[in-house]
N, C-alpha and C positions, 0 to 999 in steps of 0.2 A: 503494500500499500504506499501511495505516495501522498504527502500532506503538503498542500501549498500554504506557505506562511500567510499570504494575503488573505486567503479564505479562512484560515485559522483564527485570525484576529478580528474578522468581520463582527460588528456590534459588540465588541469586548472592550472593557475598559481597564485602566490601571488598577492596582489595589489602592485602597484609600490611603492618602498621605498621613503619616504618623503625626504631622503637626496640625494640618487643617482638616483632615478627613475628606478632602477633595478627591474625586475620581476623574480621570480624564480618558477620553476616547482614543483608543489605539488606532493608528492609521499606518498605511504602507504606501511605499512608492517603488516602482521598479526601477533599478538602477541600470540593469542590463539583463541579458537572458538568464543569468545565473544568481543574481543578487537582488534581494529585496531589502529596502530600508525600512525599519519599523520605527515609528515615533509618536510622540504625543507633545502637545503644546500647553504649557502652563501659561495662563493669561492673567495672573494675579500681579498687579503692579508692572514689573518689567517682564515682557513677553520672553519666554525661553522655550526652546525646542530640545527635548531629550531624544536621541536618536541612536540607533545601532543597526549595523548590517547583518543580515542573516541570509542563508541560501534561499533561493526561490522556493525550492521543495526540500522536504525531509523525506528520505527513504525509510519507512518503518521495517527495517530488516529485523530478523529474530534477535540478533545481537544488540541492535539499538533498542529494541523493545525490552530486552533483558536489562539493559542499562537504565532505561527509564523506570523499570520495576525496583531496581536497586535504589535509584534515587528517591522514589516514592517511600521506600522502607527505611533508608539511611540517610535521607536528605532533608530539605526544607519542608516542614509541614506547618510550622506556625506562622501565622500572620499578624500577631500582636506587635505593638510598638513599631520598630523599624525592622522586624525580621523579613518583611517582604521585599526589602531593598537589596537582599543579597542571596546568592545561591550558596548553600553549604552542602558538603557530603562528608560522612564520617564513617570511618571503618578502621579496624586494627590489622587488616591483611592487605599488604601493598599490592597484591594481584587484583583485588576488587577495586581499590582506588584507581590503579592503572587502567583496568578495563573500562571504567566509567569515564575517565579523562580521554582515553584513546577513542571511545565511541563518539564523544563530543567533538573531538579533532577530526575523525573520519567523516563526520556529518558537516564539518565546517561551521560548527556552532560556537565552539571555543577552542582556542589554541593554548597549550601549556605554556608556551614562551610568553604569553601575556599576563601570567600571573605576577602580581606585584610582590615586592620584597615583604617578607614576614607575613604572608598571607595564608601560609600552610602552617597550621598550629599542631604541636605535638604534645600530648598529655602523657607524662611518664613518671615513673618513680624508681626503677630498678637500674638504669644505666646513666652514665653522664650525658649532659646536653650534647657534647661533641659526638659521642658514639651514636646517639639517637639520631642526630641530624645527618651524620655520615651514612647511616644505614638507609633512612628513608630517601635521602638524595640519590643514593645509588640505585635503590629499588625503583624509584619513580623516574629516575633520569631528569631530575629538576635540580637547578643550581641550589647550593646550600644557602644562598642569600635568601631565598624564598621562605625558609623555615623559621619558626619561633618557638621556643620550648616553654612548657609550663610544667612544674612539678606538682604531682598529686600523689597522695597515699592511697587512693582508691585502687582496688584490685584491677590490675591492667596486664597486658602482655609484656614480655621482655623489652620490647622497643616502643611500647606505648600504642596510643590511639591517635590516628591522624584526622585532622579537621581541615578540610579545604574550604576557604572562604574566598568568594568571588563577589566583590561588591558591584552588582549590576542589576538594576531592577528590571530591566527589559529582558535579560538572560533568565532571571527567575521566572518572570510572567510567561514567556514563551515556552519554557521547560514545563511549567504547571499546566499550561494549555495542551502541550503535547501529550502529557501524562493523561490528561482528561480525555483526549481524543483517542489515543492509542490503546491504553491499558485499562481504563475505567469502564 
């Protein structure tokens, strides 16, 4: 099944703003045969346009559908406060984190290289910060600068739990709509 992004967002709005509660209509614009720009306009005071490029179509392959299921189970479900403004994914198995990030990359939805510094949080207690960062960096093939450690005495695996944080309100909204369309 192929999902056109422009059709996916028809008559859809953003999540409510955590400061004003306002919701904005999602709109799209075809950039070329392969790229759709998704955007919304905030018209309070100074007019601002929030936009992001996505592929024109998403192929709902079995692997991508599985990744969406994992995102649903281990990812962002809360909409309170500012949670809707970011995509998060959590797991203690690097293979699972890699699988999800690789599926997002294969569908041209998000590239690992665009992770910002300190956006991958590692919660651990058993090893040193340096060992934990080295382990996850090697397993995920992501620069060590992208990681930040937090110590917690909670029961955890040897190298901790990995939380990938991507502050991108449109990525979060599109992934939630894809989950709704493909797996719900």
